[in-house]
C-alpha angles and dihedrals in degrees: 000000000000123000093251091053091049091049093049093050094044092049092049091047089054090051093239131141120220089256093051091049090048090055091050090051093044093238140098129288087237089062092055090047090052090053093051095048093046098245094122138009130214121245123247095269093047090047089054091052090045090054090052094048095048096033089233127123102227094172096058094037091050092060114102120248110234113212114214117217121221111265116224117227106259124223110263113259137159109277122224105238090217095049119096110231114253093239090055091047090052092049092048091049092050092050091048091051091051092050092049091049092050091051090048092051092050092051090046092051091051095048092047092050094049091049095048118093118240116231140163131207115258148154123237121259108268131184117254095200144344096247120143124233140201093191117143093225143358120279123207130206116196117192145139124243089251129025119236098023110237128217120254135181111238091216140006094258097041115124098199125062118220138208105231112189143173116207115208123200107192130181107220106175100062097250121123113248129199117206117222096180142336121221122198130180135169118235117216127212091269090056093252125137121249133187099000114196134181121205128198119212088255091056087054089052089246100125098189095030092230124148107191122223109295087001128137139217118200131187131174139214145160138219128190116240111280138133097302133136096199148280129301120204125190122190122201123192152107130262128223091264093058098258116146107222134190117184125182131186135178116214115196128225121217128212088217119110117234114243 
């Protein structure tokens, strides 16, 4: 069975859609679709995380099964003490083939991962109202739909709980704001940064990067339960009055399960 077939069956068995799995893997639904249609492959670290999320060992199940043929009893003859027995040569050849295949898979996963684009789910910036404003500059509010973010199980039979979150970037002063980039990073329990990522407006499906006055940009993600304090998001950009603005917000994760 190919990797894409294994992934499709494991995802269906977990009761997840491609979009739900993408949120758990902190990536786009398109990336999951590319895996399932064989256009790209995950690297070794991503494959390990995928195995944990879907409770399926892709590495072991991707190894080929070597069928051994029955060996006929040979006619007794005097063996050369320096000659390696045929059975041993066959076994050594099989082991070597498996090692070469494993190395090839690992390289393929890495190349596929590096070539694949990184996206997140989001909704376009939309105006909240048509109010006018005399504010000197744009003001941004960065927040999650719930605070702190609670753990949830993606399905009834899932073994690992997940933090599902939606990050909102809202302009609150009535001045148009143009995003240059968005930086997000997870903070572990020791206060260290993990898995930093930088998104351009295009990667957030916001082609011109503009958040209109009192408008909002939202993007979602997910992270399996592990020793994390939360998520920090930093937004860089310029408002319509020429002000360069950097806004940062930390959003905490909770170990509590949502009801």
